[in-house]
BASEBA-703593 format. One record per residue: z, y, x of N, C-alpha, C in turn; residue number from 1. Coordinates in nm, 4 decimals. Example, Ala and Ser with C-alpha at 12.3 -4.5 7.8 and 13.67 -1.06 7.14 Angstrom:
! residues 2
(site (0.7800, -0.5690, 1.3190), (0.7800, -0.4500, 1.2300), (0.7800, -0.3300, 1.3200), 1) (site (0.7080, -0.2250, 1.2850), (0.7140, -0.1060, 1.3670), (0.7870, 0.0030, 1.2900), 2) 
END
This chain:
! residues 104
(site (-0.6374, 2.3390, 1.0337), (-0.5778, 2.4061, 1.1461), (-0.6796, 2.4125, 1.2589), 1) (site (-0.7149, 2.5304, 1.2928), (-0.8173, 2.5479, 1.3956), (-0.7747, 2.4927, 1.5309), 2) (site (-0.6468, 2.5108, 1.5675), (-0.6017, 2.4662, 1.6988), (-0.5498, 2.3225, 1.6985), 3) (site (-0.5447, 2.2575, 1.5817), (-0.5054, 2.1160, 1.5657), (-0.3626, 2.0885, 1.6139), 4) (site (-0.2745, 2.1885, 1.6052), (-0.1356, 2.1727, 1.6480), (-0.0451, 2.1985, 1.5281), 5) (site (-0.0069, 2.0924, 1.4594), (0.0705, 2.1043, 1.3356), (0.2078, 2.1654, 1.3604), 6) (site (0.2717, 2.1294, 1.4711), (0.4051, 2.1850, 1.4992), (0.3995, 2.3365, 1.5125), 7) (site (0.3036, 2.3864, 1.5876), (0.2891, 2.5319, 1.6036), (0.2506, 2.5984, 1.4716), 8) (site (0.1629, 2.5352, 1.3962), (0.1190, 2.5905, 1.2684), (0.2381, 2.6109, 1.1751), 9) (site (0.3207, 2.5091, 1.1592), (0.4360, 2.5200, 1.0688), (0.5348, 2.6231, 1.1227), 10) (site (0.5653, 2.6155, 1.2511), (0.6654, 2.7044, 1.3099), (0.6215, 2.8505, 1.3082), 11) (site (0.4994, 2.8771, 1.3525), (0.4558, 3.0155, 1.3694), (0.3915, 3.0750, 1.2444), 12) (site (0.3100, 2.9971, 1.1760), (0.2367, 3.0540, 1.0629), (0.3097, 3.0417, 0.9300), 13) (site (0.3819, 2.9331, 0.9091), (0.4542, 2.9191, 0.7830), (0.5927, 2.9831, 0.7901), 14) (site (0.6612, 2.9652, 0.9022), (0.7966, 3.0191, 0.9150), (0.8016, 3.1527, 0.9892), 15) (site (0.7027, 3.1780, 1.0733), (0.7011, 3.3028, 1.1490), (0.8119, 3.3123, 1.2528), 16) (site (0.8520, 3.1991, 1.3084), (0.9584, 3.1968, 1.4090), (0.9000, 3.1548, 1.5435), 17) (site (0.9394, 3.2280, 1.6490), (0.8991, 3.1863, 1.7827), (1.0120, 3.1057, 1.8465), 18) (site (0.9809, 3.0371, 1.9511), (1.0773, 2.9472, 2.0141), (1.2046, 3.0177, 2.0612), 19) (site (1.1963, 3.1380, 2.1240), (1.3214, 3.2019, 2.1683), (1.4218, 3.2254, 2.0549), 20) (site (1.3750, 3.2525, 1.9340), (1.4686, 3.2757, 1.8237), (1.5380, 3.1467, 1.7807), 21) (site (1.4846, 3.0325, 1.8211), (1.5433, 2.9035, 1.7858), (1.6221, 2.8408, 1.9010), 22) (site (1.6268, 2.9073, 2.0158), (1.6908, 2.8516, 2.1352), (1.8330, 2.8021, 2.1106), 23) (site (1.9111, 2.8753, 2.0360), (2.0519, 2.8360, 2.0174), (2.0664, 2.7057, 1.9409), 24) (site (1.9600, 2.6605, 1.8738), (1.9655, 2.5359, 1.7979), (1.9185, 2.4144, 1.8776), 25) (site (1.8508, 2.4365, 1.9901), (1.7915, 2.3269, 2.0654), (1.8976, 2.2354, 2.1247), 26) (site (1.8604, 2.1084, 2.1412), (1.9550, 2.0082, 2.1916), (1.9071, 1.9439, 2.3212), 27) (site (1.8042, 2.0003, 2.3859), (1.7586, 1.9489, 2.5134), (1.6289, 1.8712, 2.5080), 28) (site (1.5848, 1.8304, 2.3907), (1.4598, 1.7563, 2.3770), (1.3567, 1.8360, 2.2985), 29) (site (1.2562, 1.7668, 2.2512), (1.1532, 1.8300, 2.1680), (1.2134, 1.8749, 2.0356), 30) (site (1.1446, 1.9671, 1.9707), (1.1874, 2.0075, 1.8372), (1.0645, 2.0386, 1.7531), 31) (site (1.0845, 2.0386, 1.6258), (0.9818, 2.0783, 1.5315), (1.0533, 2.1447, 1.4156), 32) (site (0.9783, 2.2176, 1.3370), (1.0351, 2.2847, 1.2212), (0.9592, 2.2424, 1.0965), 33) (site (1.0200, 2.2612, 0.9846), (0.9576, 2.2324, 0.8565), (0.9993, 2.3371, 0.7560), 34) (site (0.9412, 2.3295, 0.6407), (0.9680, 2.4247, 0.5346), (0.9954, 2.3470, 0.4072), 35) (site (1.1026, 2.3816, 0.3386), (1.1345, 2.3172, 0.2115), (1.1569, 2.4266, 0.1086), 36) (site (1.0868, 2.4176, -0.0038), (1.0959, 2.5175, -0.1092), (1.1338, 2.4517, -0.2407), 37) (site (1.2268, 2.5109, -0.3135), (1.2582, 2.4698, -0.4492), (1.1913, 2.5673, -0.5445), 38) (site (1.1092, 2.5168, -0.6345), (1.0266, 2.6013, -0.7207), (1.0482, 2.5623, -0.8663), 39) (site (1.1140, 2.6491, -0.9423), (1.1419, 2.6160, -1.0822), (1.0392, 2.6809, -1.1747), 40) (site (1.0328, 2.6300, -1.2965), (0.9425, 2.6821, -1.3994), (1.0237, 2.7128, -1.5248), 41) (site (0.9714, 2.7981, -1.6124), (1.0444, 2.8332, -1.7348), (1.0775, 2.7137, -1.8252), 42) (site (1.0025, 2.6055, -1.8169), (1.0285, 2.4896, -1.9033), (1.1435, 2.4027, -1.8515), 43) (site (1.2067, 2.4421, -1.7410), (1.3177, 2.3667, -1.6856), (1.2772, 2.2654, -1.5803), 44) (site (1.1488, 2.2492, -1.5580), (1.1029, 2.1581, -1.4528), (1.1112, 2.2292, -1.3187), 45) (site (1.1122, 2.1496, -1.2121), (1.1047, 2.2113, -1.0810), (1.0359, 2.1176, -0.9836), 46) (site (0.9776, 2.1815, -0.8824), (0.9136, 2.1090, -0.7736), (0.9958, 2.1345, -0.6478), 47) (site (1.0064, 2.0335, -0.5670), (1.0641, 2.0460, -0.4340), (0.9496, 2.0173, -0.3369), 48) (site (0.9056, 2.1198, -0.2668), (0.7901, 2.1116, -0.1776), (0.8370, 2.1137, -0.0331), 49) (site (0.7972, 2.0125, 0.0440), (0.8288, 2.0039, 0.1858), (0.6990, 2.0049, 0.2651), 50) (site (0.6933, 2.0914, 0.3649), (0.5779, 2.1008, 0.4547), (0.6305, 2.0886, 0.5974), 51) (site (0.5788, 1.9920, 0.6710), (0.6229, 1.9731, 0.8092), (0.5138, 1.9005, 0.8863), 52) (site (0.5176, 1.9109, 1.0202), (0.4189, 1.8359, 1.0976), (0.4434, 1.6862, 1.0795), 53) (site (0.3363, 1.6124, 1.0737), (0.3482, 1.4662, 1.0655), (0.3782, 1.4182, 1.2067), 54) (site (0.4962, 1.3642, 1.2267), (0.5414, 1.3315, 1.3615), (0.4573, 1.2247, 1.4295), 55) (site (0.3931, 1.1385, 1.3536), (0.3090, 1.0338, 1.4112), (0.1747, 1.0882, 1.4597), 56) (site (0.1342, 1.2058, 1.4111), (0.0055, 1.2643, 1.4482), (0.0170, 1.4156, 1.4361), 57) (site (0.0352, 1.4847, 1.5463), (0.0576, 1.6286, 1.5454), (-0.0629, 1.7098, 1.5005), 58) (site (-0.1709, 1.6453, 1.4625), (-0.2859, 1.7175, 1.4093), (-0.2808, 1.7256, 1.2568), 59) (site (-0.1765, 1.6716, 1.1948), (-0.1691, 1.6659, 1.0489), (-0.0395, 1.7279, 0.9981), 60) (site (-0.0473, 1.7845, 0.8793), (0.0687, 1.8393, 0.8097), (0.1107, 1.7376, 0.7038), 61) (site (0.2392, 1.7064, 0.6994), (0.2950, 1.6190, 0.5960), (0.3335, 1.7077, 0.4782), 62) (site (0.2804, 1.6775, 0.3616), (0.3096, 1.7519, 0.2395), (0.3754, 1.6561, 0.1424), 63) (site (0.4965, 1.6914, 0.0994), (0.5693, 1.6106, 0.0016), (0.6018, 1.6994, -0.1168), 64) (site (0.5573, 1.6609, -0.2344), (0.5847, 1.7358, -0.3558), (0.6601, 1.6449, -0.4512), 65) (site (0.7853, 1.6788, -0.4758), (0.8697, 1.6049, -0.5680), (0.8747, 1.6847, -0.6974), 66) (site (0.8230, 1.6295, -0.8052), (0.8215, 1.6970, -0.9350), (0.9283, 1.6366, -1.0243), 67) (site (1.0147, 1.7219, -1.0763), (1.1210, 1.6756, -1.1652), (1.1142, 1.7541, -1.2955), 68) (site (1.1266, 1.6812, -1.4055), (1.1151, 1.7404, -1.5381), (1.2440, 1.7168, -1.6160), 69) (site (1.2800, 1.8093, -1.7045), (1.4047, 1.7948, -1.7793), (1.3955, 1.6841, -1.8853), 70) (site (1.5105, 1.6345, -1.9230), (1.5160, 1.5380, -2.0312), (1.4950, 1.3952, -1.9853), 71) (site (1.4911, 1.3088, -2.0837), (1.4727, 1.1660, -2.0609), (1.3267, 1.1388, -2.0239), 72) (site (1.3063, 1.0500, -1.9284), (1.1694, 1.0140, -1.8887), (1.0987, 0.9454, -2.0045), 73) (site (0.9794, 0.9907, -2.0312), (0.8981, 0.9354, -2.1387), (0.7682, 0.8852, -2.0763), 74) (site (0.7438, 0.7565, -2.0846), (0.6246, 0.6994, -2.0212), (0.4951, 0.7620, -2.0719), 75) (site (0.4945, 0.8092, -2.1943), (0.3743, 0.8729, -2.2486), (0.3411, 1.0036, -2.1767), 76) (site (0.4415, 1.0668, -2.1147), (0.4201, 1.1952, -2.0463), (0.3916, 1.1811, -1.8970), 77) (site (0.4070, 1.0627, -1.8428), (0.3956, 1.0442, -1.6983), (0.2585, 1.0853, -1.6456), 78) (site (0.1532, 1.0434, -1.7096), (0.0180, 1.0748, -1.6613), (-0.0072, 1.2257, -1.6590), 79) (site (0.0307, 1.2949, -1.7663), (0.0082, 1.4395, -1.7732), (0.0921, 1.5130, -1.6688), 80) (site (0.2155, 1.4689, -1.6496), (0.3022, 1.5346, -1.5517), (0.2558, 1.5071, -1.4093), 81) (site (0.2082, 1.3877, -1.3831), (0.1527, 1.3560, -1.2513), (0.0276, 1.4393, -1.2256), 82) (site (-0.0549, 1.4555, -1.3275), (-0.1761, 1.5377, -1.3148), (-0.1391, 1.6830, -1.2862), 83) (site (-0.0360, 1.7326, -1.3552), (0.0098, 1.8700, -1.3345), (0.0559, 1.8907, -1.1896), 84) (site (0.1345, 1.7986, -1.1374), (0.1819, 1.8087, -0.9995), (0.0653, 1.7983, -0.9011), 85) (site (-0.0282, 1.7087, -0.9279), (-0.1456, 1.6931, -0.8412), (-0.2287, 1.8212, -0.8392), 86) (site (-0.2497, 1.8807, -0.9554), (-0.3262, 2.0055, -0.9623), (-0.2555, 2.1177, -0.8866), 87) (site (-0.1227, 2.1226, -0.8958), (-0.0463, 2.2231, -0.8227), (-0.0668, 2.2049, -0.6717), 88) (site (-0.0597, 2.0817, -0.6252), (-0.0795, 2.0542, -0.4829), (-0.2216, 2.0907, -0.4394), 89) (site (-0.3192, 2.0593, -0.5231), (-0.4593, 2.0837, -0.4892), (-0.4973, 2.2314, -0.4962), 90) (site (-0.4238, 2.3113, -0.5733), (-0.4579, 2.4533, -0.5858), (-0.3570, 2.5406, -0.5115), 91) (site (-0.2371, 2.5542, -0.5646), (-0.1396, 2.6481, -0.5083), (-0.0999, 2.6123, -0.3647), 92) (site (-0.0681, 2.4861, -0.3404), (-0.0248, 2.4467, -0.2056), (-0.1410, 2.4592, -0.1076), 93) (site (-0.2578, 2.4142, -0.1477), (-0.3756, 2.4251, -0.0595), (-0.4075, 2.5710, -0.0293), 94) (site (-0.4029, 2.6581, -0.1310), (-0.4289, 2.8006, -0.1088), (-0.3264, 2.8601, -0.0120), 95) (site (-0.1992, 2.8227, -0.0280), (-0.0935, 2.8718, 0.0602), (-0.1222, 2.8325, 0.2058), 96) (site (-0.1592, 2.7089, 0.2272), (-0.1898, 2.6621, 0.3627), (-0.3158, 2.7275, 0.4173), 97) (site (-0.4176, 2.7458, 0.3327), (-0.5406, 2.8111, 0.3767), (-0.5147, 2.9552, 0.4196), 98) (site (-0.4327, 3.0278, 0.3421), (-0.3994, 3.1654, 0.3774), (-0.3209, 3.1694, 0.5079), 99) (site (-0.2264, 3.0773, 0.5245), (-0.1480, 3.0728, 0.6484), (-0.2370, 3.0450, 0.7683), 100) (site (-0.3388, 2.9640, 0.7493), (-0.4289, 2.9327, 0.8602), (-0.5073, 3.0555, 0.9038), 101) (site (-0.5327, 3.1469, 0.8125), (-0.6119, 3.2660, 0.8433), (-0.5297, 3.3786, 0.9049), 102) (site (-0.3957, 3.3670, 0.9042), (-0.3110, 3.4729, 0.9566), (-0.2905, 3.4573, 1.1070), 103) (site (-0.2331, 3.5571, 1.1655), (-0.2004, 3.5712, 1.3078), (-0.3129, 3.6203, 1.3889), 104) 
END
C-alpha cells in the first residue's frame, strides 16, 4: 500500500465505498470495513477469504484464508491441502491485492 493506510485501502480499493455511502451505519465512533468471500471449487472444497485492516497496525492488511475440504479428514492429505491453500494465498490473493493497489 503506497499510502500505508489499510483502512482506506480496504474501504476504497477493495470495496469501492466512500464514507458518505456508509453514514447510515455509523455509530458515532471510528469504523473500518472488511471483505469476506466464499469461494467454492468443483471438487466440493471451499475457501473462506477475509481481508481487513489489522486493527493493531493500520499499515497492515489482515488476511485469513480458511480452507475446507469435503469428506473425512485424512492426515495423509493435510500437507498437500495446506500447500494448496498456501499457494492460493501466495498467487491469487496476492495478485488481487496488487491489482487493487494499482487502481484509483
